[in-house]
N, CA, C and O atoms as a GROMACS GRO file, in nm:
protein
  548
    1MET      N    1  -4.040  -0.201  -1.224
    1MET     CA    2  -3.923  -0.275  -1.269
    1MET      C    3  -3.958  -0.346  -1.399
    1MET      O    4  -4.066  -0.403  -1.414
    2THR      N    5  -3.864  -0.341  -1.492
    2THR     CA    6  -3.889  -0.404  -1.622
    2THR      C    7  -3.870  -0.555  -1.612
    2THR      O    8  -3.812  -0.607  -1.517
    3GLU      N    9  -3.921  -0.622  -1.714
    3GLU     CA   10  -3.908  -0.768  -1.717
    3GLU      C   11  -3.762  -0.810  -1.727
    3GLU      O   12  -3.721  -0.908  -1.665
    4GLN      N   13  -3.683  -0.736  -1.805
    4GLN     CA   14  -3.540  -0.766  -1.820
    4GLN      C   15  -3.468  -0.750  -1.686
    4GLN      O   16  -3.385  -0.833  -1.648
    5SER      N   17  -3.501  -0.644  -1.613
    5SER     CA   18  -3.439  -0.619  -1.484
    5SER      C   19  -3.476  -0.729  -1.384
    5SER      O   20  -3.391  -0.774  -1.307
    6THR      N   21  -3.602  -0.771  -1.386
    6THR     CA   22  -3.646  -0.879  -1.297
    6THR      C   23  -3.573  -1.009  -1.330
    6THR      O   24  -3.532  -1.082  -1.241
    7ASP      N   25  -3.558  -1.036  -1.460
    7ASP     CA   26  -3.487  -1.156  -1.504
    7ASP      C   27  -3.340  -1.150  -1.458
    7ASP      O   28  -3.287  -1.251  -1.411
    8GLU      N   29  -3.276  -1.035  -1.472
    8GLU     CA   30  -3.137  -1.020  -1.427
    8GLU      C   31  -3.126  -1.046  -1.277
    8GLU      O   32  -3.036  -1.117  -1.233
    9ARG      N   33  -3.217  -0.988  -1.200
    9ARG     CA   34  -3.214  -1.004  -1.055
    9ARG      C   35  -3.231  -1.151  -1.016
    9ARG      O   36  -3.166  -1.199  -0.924
   10THR      N   37  -3.319  -1.221  -1.086
   10THR     CA   38  -3.340  -1.363  -1.059
   10THR      C   39  -3.212  -1.442  -1.089
   10THR      O   40  -3.172  -1.529  -1.011
   11ARG      N   41  -3.148  -1.411  -1.202
   11ARG     CA   42  -3.025  -1.480  -1.239
   11ARG      C   43  -2.912  -1.448  -1.140
   11ARG      O   44  -2.831  -1.536  -1.107
   12ILE      N   45  -2.907  -1.324  -1.094
   12ILE     CA   46  -2.802  -1.285  -0.999
   12ILE      C   47  -2.821  -1.360  -0.867
   12ILE      O   48  -2.725  -1.410  -0.810
   13ARG      N   49  -2.942  -1.367  -0.820
   13ARG     CA   50  -2.968  -1.438  -0.693
   13ARG      C   51  -2.936  -1.587  -0.706
   13ARG      O   52  -2.879  -1.648  -0.615
   14ALA      N   53  -2.972  -1.646  -0.821
   14ALA     CA   54  -2.940  -1.787  -0.843
   14ALA      C   55  -2.788  -1.807  -0.849
   14ALA      O   56  -2.736  -1.906  -0.798
   15ALA      N   57  -2.718  -1.712  -0.912
   15ALA     CA   58  -2.573  -1.719  -0.920
   15ALA      C   59  -2.512  -1.707  -0.780
   15ALA      O   60  -2.414  -1.776  -0.749
   16MET      N   61  -2.568  -1.622  -0.696
   16MET     CA   62  -2.521  -1.609  -0.557
   16MET      C   63  -2.528  -1.744  -0.487
   16MET      O   64  -2.433  -1.788  -0.423
   17ASP      N   65  -2.642  -1.808  -0.501
   17ASP     CA   66  -2.662  -1.938  -0.435
   17ASP      C   67  -2.559  -2.040  -0.484
   17ASP      O   68  -2.502  -2.113  -0.403
   18ARG      N   69  -2.534  -2.044  -0.616
   18ARG     CA   70  -2.437  -2.140  -0.669
   18ARG      C   71  -2.296  -2.110  -0.617
   18ARG      O   72  -2.224  -2.202  -0.578
   19LEU      N   73  -2.258  -1.983  -0.616
   19LEU     CA   74  -2.123  -1.948  -0.568
   19LEU      C   75  -2.107  -1.980  -0.420
   19LEU      O   76  -2.003  -2.031  -0.379
   20LEU      N   77  -2.208  -1.950  -0.342
   20LEU     CA   78  -2.198  -1.971  -0.198
   20LEU      C   79  -2.203  -2.118  -0.159
   20LEU      O   80  -2.157  -2.155  -0.051
   21THR      N   81  -2.258  -2.201  -0.244
   21THR     CA   82  -2.259  -2.344  -0.216
   21THR      C   83  -2.141  -2.416  -0.283
   21THR      O   84  -2.126  -2.537  -0.271
   22GLY      N   85  -2.057  -2.338  -0.354
   22GLY     CA   86  -1.940  -2.396  -0.418
   22GLY      C   87  -1.972  -2.476  -0.542
   22GLY      O   88  -1.900  -2.571  -0.574
   23GLN      N   89  -2.078  -2.438  -0.614
   23GLN     CA   90  -2.117  -2.510  -0.735
   23GLN      C   91  -2.128  -2.416  -0.855
   23GLN      O   92  -2.234  -2.407  -0.916
   24PRO      N   93  -2.020  -2.345  -0.889
   24PRO     CA   94  -2.028  -2.253  -1.002
   24PRO      C   95  -2.040  -2.328  -1.134
   24PRO      O   96  -1.988  -2.438  -1.149
   25THR      N   97  -2.108  -2.265  -1.229
   25THR     CA   98  -2.122  -2.327  -1.361
   25THR      C   99  -2.060  -2.242  -1.472
   25THR      O  100  -2.028  -2.295  -1.578
   26ALA      N  101  -2.043  -2.111  -1.448
   26ALA     CA  102  -1.993  -2.024  -1.555
   26ALA      C  103  -1.881  -1.932  -1.509
   26ALA      O  104  -1.845  -1.838  -1.580
   27SER      N  105  -1.825  -1.957  -1.391
   27SER     CA  106  -1.718  -1.870  -1.341
   27SER      C  107  -1.612  -1.954  -1.270
   27SER      O  108  -1.621  -2.077  -1.265
   28ASP      N  109  -1.511  -1.886  -1.217
   28ASP     CA  110  -1.405  -1.958  -1.146
   28ASP      C  111  -1.444  -1.994  -1.003
   28ASP      O  112  -1.369  -2.063  -0.934
   29GLY      N  113  -1.560  -1.948  -0.958
   29GLY     CA  114  -1.609  -1.983  -0.826
   29GLY      C  115  -1.561  -1.894  -0.713
   29GLY      O  116  -1.594  -1.917  -0.597
   30SER      N  117  -1.481  -1.792  -0.746
   30SER     CA  118  -1.435  -1.702  -0.640
   30SER      C  119  -1.551  -1.616  -0.592
   30SER      O  120  -1.649  -1.594  -0.664
   31LEU      N  121  -1.539  -1.570  -0.472
   31LEU     CA  122  -1.649  -1.494  -0.411
   31LEU      C  123  -1.627  -1.345  -0.436
   31LEU      O  124  -1.608  -1.266  -0.344
   32THR      N  125  -1.631  -1.308  -0.566
   32THR     CA  126  -1.612  -1.170  -0.608
   32THR      C  127  -1.728  -1.126  -0.696
   32THR      O  128  -1.804  -1.208  -0.747
   33VAL      N  129  -1.739  -0.994  -0.713
   33VAL     CA  130  -1.844  -0.940  -0.800
   33VAL      C  131  -1.820  -0.983  -0.945
   33VAL      O  132  -1.914  -1.008  -1.019
   34VAL      N  133  -1.694  -0.991  -0.984
   34VAL     CA  134  -1.662  -1.034  -1.120
   34VAL      C  135  -1.714  -1.176  -1.144
   34VAL      O  136  -1.776  -1.204  -1.246
   35ALA      N  137  -1.688  -1.265  -1.050
   35ALA     CA  138  -1.736  -1.403  -1.063
   35ALA      C  139  -1.889  -1.408  -1.058
   35ALA      O  140  -1.951  -1.486  -1.130
   36LEU      N  141  -1.948  -1.325  -0.972
   36LEU     CA  142  -2.095  -1.322  -0.962
   36LEU      C  143  -2.156  -1.277  -1.095
   36LEU      O  144  -2.254  -1.336  -1.142
   37ALA      N  145  -2.098  -1.174  -1.156
   37ALA     CA  146  -2.149  -1.126  -1.284
   37ALA      C  147  -2.135  -1.233  -1.392
   37ALA      O  148  -2.227  -1.256  -1.470
   38ALA      N  149  -2.019  -1.299  -1.396
   38ALA     CA  150  -1.999  -1.405  -1.496
   38ALA      C  151  -2.096  -1.520  -1.473
   38ALA      O  152  -2.153  -1.575  -1.567
   39GLU      N  153  -2.113  -1.555  -1.346
   39GLU     CA  154  -2.203  -1.666  -1.312
   39GLU      C  155  -2.347  -1.634  -1.349
   39GLU      O  156  -2.421  -1.722  -1.393
   40ALA      N  157  -2.387  -1.507  -1.333
   40ALA     CA  158  -2.525  -1.467  -1.363
   40ALA      C  159  -2.545  -1.434  -1.510
   40ALA      O  160  -2.658  -1.422  -1.556
   41GLY      N  161  -2.435  -1.418  -1.583
   41GLY     CA  162  -2.447  -1.384  -1.724
   41GLY      C  163  -2.486  -1.239  -1.746
   41GLY      O  164  -2.553  -1.206  -1.844
   42VAL      N  165  -2.444  -1.151  -1.655
   42VAL     CA  166  -2.470  -1.008  -1.669
   42VAL      C  167  -2.337  -0.934  -1.670
   42VAL      O  168  -2.236  -0.985  -1.623
   43HIS      N  169  -2.339  -0.816  -1.723
   43HIS     CA  170  -2.219  -0.734  -1.724
   43HIS      C  171  -2.189  -0.688  -1.582
   43HIS      O  172  -2.279  -0.660  -1.504
   44ARG      N  173  -2.062  -0.681  -1.552
   44ARG     CA  174  -2.020  -0.641  -1.416
   44ARG      C  175  -2.075  -0.504  -1.378
   44ARG      O  176  -2.111  -0.482  -1.262
   45MET      N  177  -2.081  -0.413  -1.473
   45MET     CA  178  -2.132  -0.278  -1.444
   45MET      C  179  -2.281  -0.280  -1.411
   45MET      O  180  -2.330  -0.191  -1.343
   46ALA      N  181  -2.353  -0.381  -1.458
   46ALA     CA  182  -2.494  -0.393  -1.421
   46ALA      C  183  -2.506  -0.416  -1.272
   46ALA      O  184  -2.596  -0.362  -1.207
   47LEU      N  185  -2.414  -0.495  -1.216
   47LEU     CA  186  -2.414  -0.516  -1.071
   47LEU      C  187  -2.374  -0.388  -0.998
   47LEU      O  188  -2.429  -0.356  -0.893
   48GLN      N  189  -2.279  -0.315  -1.055
   48GLN     CA  190  -2.230  -0.194  -0.989
   48GLN      C  191  -2.336  -0.082  -0.993
   48GLN      O  192  -2.350  -0.008  -0.896
   49LYS      N  193  -2.408  -0.071  -1.101
   49LYS     CA  194  -2.500   0.043  -1.120
   49LYS      C  195  -2.646   0.006  -1.090
   49LYS      O  196  -2.707   0.060  -0.998
   50ARG      N  197  -2.701  -0.086  -1.170
   50ARG     CA  198  -2.845  -0.115  -1.158
   50ARG      C  199  -2.879  -0.203  -1.038
   50ARG      O  200  -2.988  -0.191  -0.982
   51HIS      N  201  -2.788  -0.290  -0.999
   51HIS     CA  202  -2.819  -0.387  -0.893
   51HIS      C  203  -2.720  -0.376  -0.777
   51HIS      O  204  -2.672  -0.478  -0.726
   52ALA      N  205  -2.689  -0.254  -0.738
   52ALA     CA  206  -2.593  -0.233  -0.629
   52ALA      C  207  -2.641  -0.297  -0.499
   52ALA      O  208  -2.561  -0.342  -0.417
   53ASP      N  209  -2.774  -0.302  -0.481
   53ASP     CA  210  -2.828  -0.366  -0.361
   53ASP      C  211  -2.797  -0.516  -0.359
   53ASP      O  212  -2.773  -0.572  -0.253
   54LEU      N  213  -2.799  -0.579  -0.476
   54LEU     CA  214  -2.767  -0.722  -0.483
   54LEU      C  215  -2.619  -0.746  -0.460
   54LEU      O  216  -2.580  -0.847  -0.401
   55LYS      N  217  -2.537  -0.654  -0.505
   55LYS     CA  218  -2.394  -0.664  -0.479
   55LYS      C  219  -2.370  -0.658  -0.328
   55LYS      O  220  -2.294  -0.739  -0.274
   56ALA      N  221  -2.433  -0.562  -0.261
   56ALA     CA  222  -2.419  -0.551  -0.115
   56ALA      C  223  -2.473  -0.675  -0.046
   56ALA      O  224  -2.414  -0.724   0.050
   57GLU      N  225  -2.584  -0.726  -0.096
   57GLU     CA  226  -2.643  -0.848  -0.039
   57GLU      C  227  -2.546  -0.966  -0.055
   57GLU      O  228  -2.530  -1.047   0.036
   58PHE      N  229  -2.482  -0.975  -0.172
   58PHE     CA  230  -2.386  -1.082  -0.197
   58PHE      C  231  -2.272  -1.076  -0.096
   58PHE      O  232  -2.236  -1.178  -0.036
   59TYR      N  233  -2.214  -0.958  -0.079
   59TYR     CA  234  -2.102  -0.944   0.016
   59TYR      C  235  -2.147  -0.974   0.159
   59TYR      O  236  -2.071  -1.033   0.236
   60GLU      N  237  -2.266  -0.936   0.194
   60GLU     CA  238  -2.317  -0.966   0.328
   60GLU      C  239  -2.335  -1.117   0.346
   60GLU      O  240  -2.302  -1.173   0.450
   61ARG      N  241  -2.387  -1.182   0.242
   61ARG     CA  242  -2.404  -1.327   0.250
   61ARG      C  243  -2.269  -1.398   0.257
   61ARG      O  244  -2.255  -1.499   0.326
   62VAL      N  245  -2.170  -1.346   0.186
   62VAL     CA  246  -2.036  -1.405   0.192
   62VAL      C  247  -1.986  -1.399   0.336
   62VAL      O  248  -1.932  -1.497   0.388
   63ARG      N  249  -2.003  -1.283   0.400
   63ARG     CA  250  -1.957  -1.268   0.539
   63ARG      C  251  -2.030  -1.363   0.635
   63ARG      O  252  -1.967  -1.429   0.717
   64THR      N  253  -2.162  -1.369   0.622
   64THR     CA  254  -2.239  -1.447   0.719
   64THR      C  255  -2.238  -1.597   0.690
   64THR      O  256  -2.229  -1.677   0.783
   65GLU      N  257  -2.248  -1.635   0.565
   65GLU     CA  258  -2.259  -1.777   0.533
   65GLU      C  259  -2.125  -1.849   0.527
   65GLU      O  260  -2.117  -1.969   0.556
   66THR      N  261  -2.021  -1.779   0.491
   66THR     CA  262  -1.890  -1.845   0.482
   66THR      C  263  -1.800  -1.810   0.599
   66THR      O  264  -1.691  -1.864   0.613
   67LYS      N  265  -1.846  -1.720   0.683
   67LYS     CA  266  -1.768  -1.676   0.800
   67LYS      C  267  -1.631  -1.621   0.760
   67LYS      O  268  -1.534  -1.634   0.834
   68GLN      N  269  -1.624  -1.560   0.642
   68GLN     CA  270  -1.500  -1.498   0.598
   68GLN      C  271  -1.532  -1.370   0.522
   68GLN      O  272  -1.640  -1.356   0.466
   69PRO      N  273  -1.437  -1.276   0.520
   69PRO     CA  274  -1.461  -1.152   0.446
   69PRO      C  275  -1.453  -1.178   0.296
   69PRO      O  276  -1.390  -1.274   0.253
   70PRO      N  277  -1.517  -1.094   0.216
   70PRO     CA  278  -1.509  -1.109   0.071
   70PRO      C  279  -1.365  -1.091   0.021
   70PRO      O  280  -1.281  -1.034   0.091
   71GLU      N  281  -1.339  -1.141  -0.099
   71GLU     CA  282  -1.206  -1.133  -0.159
   71GLU      C  283  -1.156  -0.989  -0.168
   71GLU      O  284  -1.039  -0.961  -0.142
   72SER      N  285  -1.246  -0.898  -0.204
   72SER     CA  286  -1.204  -0.758  -0.217
   72SER      C  287  -1.157  -0.703  -0.083
   72SER      O  288  -1.061  -0.627  -0.077
   73GLU      N  289  -1.225  -0.740   0.024
   73GLU     CA  290  -1.184  -0.696   0.157
   73GLU      C  291  -1.050  -0.757   0.196
   73GLU      O  292  -0.967  -0.691   0.259
   74LYS      N  293  -1.029  -0.883   0.160
   74LYS     CA  294  -0.901  -0.948   0.189
   74LYS      C  295  -0.787  -0.875   0.118
   74LYS      O  296  -0.681  -0.850   0.176
   75ARG      N  297  -0.810  -0.841  -0.011
   75ARG     CA  298  -0.707  -0.770  -0.087
   75ARG      C  299  -0.678  -0.634  -0.025
   75ARG      O  300  -0.562  -0.594  -0.014
   76LEU      N  301  -0.783  -0.563   0.016
   76LEU     CA  302  -0.763  -0.431   0.077
   76LEU      C  303  -0.688  -0.443   0.210
   76LEU      O  304  -0.600  -0.362   0.239
   77ARG      N  305  -0.723  -0.542   0.290
   77ARG     CA  306  -0.653  -0.562   0.418
   77ARG      C  307  -0.506  -0.594   0.394
   77ARG      O  308  -0.419  -0.546   0.468
   78LYS      N  309  -0.477  -0.674   0.292
   78LYS     CA  310  -0.338  -0.707   0.258
   78LYS      C  311  -0.265  -0.580   0.214
   78LYS      O  312  -0.150  -0.558   0.253
   79ALA      N  313  -0.330  -0.499   0.132
   79ALA     CA  314  -0.268  -0.374   0.086
   79ALA      C  315  -0.239  -0.282   0.204
   79ALA      O  316  -0.132  -0.221   0.210
   80VAL      N  317  -0.332  -0.271   0.297
   80VAL     CA  318  -0.312  -0.188   0.416
   80VAL      C  319  -0.195  -0.240   0.497
   80VAL      O  320  -0.111  -0.163   0.543
   81SER      N  321  -0.189  -0.371   0.515
   81SER     CA  322  -0.079  -0.432   0.589
   81SER      C  323   0.055  -0.404   0.522
   81SER      O  324   0.152  -0.368   0.589
   82ASP      N  325   0.061  -0.420   0.391
   82ASP     CA  326   0.185  -0.394   0.317
   82ASP      C  327   0.226  -0.247   0.329
   82ASP      O  328   0.344  -0.217   0.347
   83LEU      N  329   0.128  -0.157   0.321
   83LEU     CA  330   0.158  -0.014   0.332
   83LEU      C  331   0.208   0.021   0.472
   83LEU      O  332   0.297   0.104   0.487
   84LYS      N  333   0.150  -0.041   0.574
   84LYS     CA  334   0.198  -0.016   0.711
   84LYS      C  335   0.342  -0.061   0.727
   84LYS      O  336   0.421   0.007   0.792
   85GLU      N  337   0.377  -0.176   0.668
   85GLU     CA  338   0.515  -0.224   0.673
   85GLU      C  339   0.609  -0.127   0.601
   85GLU      O  340   0.718  -0.098   0.648
   86THR      N  341   0.565  -0.077   0.487
   86THR     CA  342   0.645   0.018   0.411
   86THR      C  343   0.668   0.146   0.490
   86THR      O  344   0.780   0.197   0.496
   87VAL      N  345   0.563   0.196   0.552
   87VAL     CA  346   0.574   0.319   0.632
   87VAL      C  347   0.669   0.296   0.749
   87VAL      O  348   0.752   0.383   0.779
   88ALA      N  349   0.658   0.183   0.816
   88ALA     CA  350   0.747   0.154   0.929
   88ALA      C  351   0.893   0.148   0.883
   88ALA      O  352   0.981   0.201   0.950
   89ALA      N  353   0.917   0.085   0.770
   89ALA     CA  354   1.054   0.077   0.717
   89ALA      C  355   1.106   0.216   0.680
   89ALA      O  356   1.222   0.247   0.704
   90GLN      N  357   1.020   0.299   0.622
   90GLN     CA  358   1.062   0.433   0.584
   90GLN      C  359   1.089   0.519   0.708
   90GLN      O  360   1.182   0.599   0.709
   91LYS      N  361   1.008   0.502   0.813
   91LYS     CA  362   1.032   0.576   0.937
   91LYS      C  363   1.167   0.536   0.997
   91LYS      O  364   1.242   0.622   1.044
   92ALA      N  365   1.198   0.407   0.996
   92ALA     CA  366   1.327   0.360   1.049
   92ALA      C  367   1.442   0.417   0.967
   92ALA      O  368   1.544   0.457   1.022
   93GLU      N  369   1.425   0.420   0.836
   93GLU     CA  370   1.529   0.475   0.749
   93GLU      C  371   1.547   0.625   0.774
   93GLU      O  372   1.660   0.673   0.778
   94ILE      N  373   1.439   0.697   0.791
   94ILE     CA  374   1.447   0.841   0.820
   94ILE      C  375   1.520   0.864   0.952
   94ILE      O  376   1.604   0.954   0.961
   95THR      N  377   1.489   0.784   1.053
   95THR     CA  378   1.556   0.797   1.183
   95THR      C  379   1.705   0.772   1.168
   95THR      O  380   1.786   0.847   1.224
   96ALA      N  381   1.742   0.669   1.095
   96ALA     CA  382   1.884   0.638   1.073
   96ALA      C  383   1.953   0.750   0.997
   96ALA      O  384   2.066   0.787   1.029
   97LEU      N  385   1.887   0.805   0.896
   97LEU     CA  386   1.946   0.914   0.818
   97LEU      C  387   1.962   1.040   0.903
   97LEU      O  388   2.062   1.111   0.891
   98ARG      N  389   1.865   1.068   0.988
   98ARG     CA  390   1.876   1.184   1.077
   98ARG      C  391   1.996   1.168   1.170
   98ARG      O  392   2.072   1.262   1.194
   99HIS      N  393   2.013   1.047   1.223
   99HIS     CA  394   2.126   1.019   1.311
   99HIS      C  395   2.258   1.038   1.235
   99HIS      O  396   2.353   1.096   1.287
  100GLN      N  397   2.261   0.990   1.112
  100GLN     CA  398   2.381   1.002   1.030
  100GLN      C  399   2.411   1.150   1.000
  100GLN      O  400   2.527   1.191   1.004
  101VAL      N  401   2.310   1.229   0.971
  101VAL     CA  402   2.328   1.372   0.944
  101VAL      C  403   2.385   1.440   1.068
  101VAL      O  404   2.476   1.522   1.058
  102THR      N  405   2.332   1.406   1.185
  102THR     CA  406   2.383   1.464   1.310
  102THR      C  407   2.530   1.430   1.329
  102THR      O  408   2.611   1.516   1.364
  103GLN      N  409   2.565   1.304   1.307
  103GLN     CA  410   2.705   1.262   1.323
  103GLN      C  411   2.796   1.333   1.224
  103GLN      O  412   2.906   1.376   1.260
  104LEU      N  413   2.751   1.348   1.100
  104LEU     CA  414   2.832   1.416   0.999
  104LEU      C  415   2.847   1.565   1.032
  104LEU      O  416   2.954   1.623   1.011
  105ALA      N  417   2.740   1.626   1.083
  105ALA     CA  418   2.748   1.768   1.122
  105ALA      C  419   2.847   1.786   1.237
  105ALA      O  420   2.925   1.881   1.238
  106LEU      N  421   2.844   1.694   1.334
  106LEU     CA  422   2.940   1.702   1.445
  106LEU      C  423   3.084   1.680   1.397
  106LEU      O  424   3.174   1.752   1.439
  107ALA      N  425   3.104   1.584   1.310
  107ALA     CA  426   3.238   1.560   1.257
  107ALA      C  427   3.287   1.681   1.179
  107ALA      O  428   3.404   1.718   1.188
  108ASN      N  429   3.198   1.742   1.102
  108ASN     CA  430   3.234   1.862   1.028
  108ASN      C  431   3.273   1.975   1.123
  108ASN      O  432   3.370   2.047   1.098
  109ALA      N  433   3.198   1.991   1.231
  109ALA     CA  434   3.229   2.095   1.329
  109ALA      C  435   3.366   2.070   1.393
  109ALA      O  436   3.443   2.164   1.411
  110VAL      N  437   3.395   1.946   1.426
  110VAL     CA  438   3.524   1.913   1.487
  110VAL      C  439   3.637   1.944   1.389
  110VAL      O  440   3.736   2.006   1.426
  111LEU      N  441   3.622   1.900   1.265
  111LEU     CA  442   3.726   1.923   1.165
  111LEU      C  443   3.744   2.072   1.135
  111LEU      O  444   3.856   2.120   1.117
  112THR      N  445   3.634   2.144   1.131
  112THR     CA  446   3.641   2.289   1.109
  112THR      C  447   3.716   2.356   1.224
  112THR      O  448   3.801   2.442   1.202
  113ARG      N  449   3.683   2.314   1.345
  113ARG     CA  450   3.750   2.371   1.464
  113ARG      C  451   3.898   2.337   1.463
  113ARG      O  452   3.982   2.422   1.494
  114GLN      N  453   3.931   2.215   1.428
  114GLN     CA  454   4.071   2.176   1.421
  114GLN      C  455   4.144   2.258   1.315
  114GLN      O  456   4.260   2.296   1.335
  115GLY      N  457   4.080   2.285   1.205
  115GLY     CA  458   4.140   2.368   1.100
  115GLY      C  459   4.164   2.509   1.147
  115GLY      O  460   4.269   2.567   1.119
  116HIS      N  461   4.066   2.567   1.220
  116HIS     CA  462   4.084   2.702   1.274
  116HIS      C  463   4.197   2.703   1.375
  116HIS      O  464   4.280   2.795   1.376
  117ASN      N  465   4.202   2.602   1.461
  117ASN     CA  466   4.308   2.594   1.562
  117ASN      C  467   4.444   2.583   1.496
  117ASN      O  468   4.542   2.642   1.542
  118LEU      N  469   4.452   2.507   1.388
  118LEU     CA  470   4.577   2.489   1.319
  118LEU      C  471   4.625   2.619   1.257
  118LEU      O  472   4.743   2.653   1.264
  119ASN      N  473   4.532   2.692   1.196
  119ASN     CA  474   4.566   2.820   1.134
  119ASN      C  475   4.606   2.924   1.238
  119ASN      O  476   4.693   3.007   1.212
  120GLU      N  477   4.544   2.920   1.353
  120GLU     CA  478   4.569   3.020   1.457
  120GLU      C  479   4.693   2.988   1.539
  120GLU      O  480   4.751   3.077   1.601
  121SER      N  481   4.734   2.865   1.541
  121SER     CA  482   4.847   2.828   1.627
  121SER      C  483   4.978   2.872   1.563
  121SER      O  484   4.991   2.881   1.441
  122SER      N  485   5.072   2.897   1.649
  122SER     CA  486   5.205   2.937   1.600
  122SER      C  487   5.291   2.815   1.576
  122SER      O  488   5.401   2.824   1.522
  123GLU      N  489   5.239   2.702   1.616
  123GLU     CA  490   5.315   2.579   1.598
  123GLU      C  491   5.322   2.542   1.452
  123GLU      O  492   5.238   2.581   1.370
  124GLU      N  493   5.424   2.468   1.421
  124GLU     CA  494   5.440   2.419   1.285
  124GLU      C  495   5.340   2.305   1.261
  124GLU      O  496   5.318   2.223   1.350
  125ALA      N  497   5.280   2.299   1.141
  125ALA     CA  498   5.185   2.194   1.108
  125ALA      C  499   5.257   2.063   1.090
  125ALA      O  500   5.373   2.063   1.049
  126PRO      N  501   5.193   1.950   1.120
  126PRO     CA  502   5.256   1.820   1.097
  126PRO      C  503   5.290   1.803   0.949
  126PRO      O  504   5.235   1.872   0.864
  127ASN      N  505   5.381   1.711   0.920
  127ASN     CA  506   5.428   1.692   0.783
  127ASN      C  507   5.318   1.650   0.686
  127ASN      O  508   5.329   1.675   0.566
  128ASN      N  509   5.213   1.588   0.735
  128ASN     CA  510   5.110   1.540   0.645
  128ASN      C  511   4.995   1.640   0.628
  128ASN      O  512   4.893   1.606   0.567
  129VAL      N  513   5.009   1.762   0.680
  129VAL     CA  514   4.904   1.863   0.668
  129VAL      C  515   4.952   1.976   0.580
  129VAL      O  516   5.062   2.029   0.601
  130VAL      N  517   4.874   2.011   0.484
  130VAL     CA  518   4.906   2.122   0.395
  130VAL      C  519   4.809   2.235   0.427
  130VAL      O  520   4.688   2.216   0.423
  131ARG      N  521   4.864   2.350   0.458
  131ARG     CA  522   4.778   2.465   0.488
  131ARG      C  523   4.725   2.522   0.358
  131ARG      O  524   4.799   2.542   0.261
  132LEU      N  525   4.597   2.548   0.359
  132LEU     CA  526   4.535   2.612   0.242
  132LEU      C  527   4.510   2.757   0.279
  132LEU      O  528   4.444   2.788   0.379
  133GLN      N  529   4.563   2.844   0.200
  133GLN     CA  530   4.545   2.987   0.223
  133GLN      C  531   4.441   3.039   0.125
  133GLN      O  532   4.435   2.995   0.010
  134PRO      N  533   4.359   3.134   0.171
  134PRO     CA  534   4.262   3.192   0.077
  134PRO      C  535   4.335   3.260  -0.039
  134PRO      O  536   4.442   3.319  -0.021
  135LYS      N  537   4.278   3.251  -0.155
  135LYS     CA  538   4.336   3.310  -0.274
  135LYS      C  539   4.307   3.458  -0.276
  135LYS      O  540   4.193   3.500  -0.256
  136GLU      N  541   4.406   3.535  -0.298
  136GLU     CA  542   4.386   3.680  -0.304
  136GLU      C  543   4.371   3.722  -0.448
  136GLU      O  544   4.434   3.669  -0.540
  137GLY      N  545   4.286   3.820  -0.464
  137GLY     CA  546   4.280   3.888  -0.591
  137GLY      C  547   4.185   3.838  -0.685
  137GLY      O  548   4.174   3.891  -0.796
   0.00000   0.00000   0.00000
C-alpha cells in the first residue's frame, strides 16, 4: 500500500468517527458516502473504487452504532414502498377497466340483438327509431 493510500484510509476512518459521533467538520453530517468523502477530503470515487472495504465498513458501523439503516437504504426502501403503491393502484385500475370492458361488450351485444330483432320483426318500428338499411351498389 502506498503512503498516499494509507493517508487516505486514515482520513476516511477519522471521518467515520466524526460522522458517527455527530461532530462533522467538513460535511453536512449525513450518514452517506458523499458526506464521508467530503469529511475525509477524498473524492467520492476513491471510496467507491480504491476503498470499497471502508465504504462497507462505514455502512456496517452506521447500522450497528446508530441502530438505523444507512440513508441510501432508507431511500431505496422508500422507493420500493412507492413502487408497490403504484403497482397496487395500477392493478386496481386494470381490474376496473376489465370490468368496464365486460359491461360495454354486454351492452353492445344487447343492442346488437335488439337491432337484429327489430329488423327481423314485422312490427312497425317506434317513432323514435330509424331503420338503417345497408347501402347497395
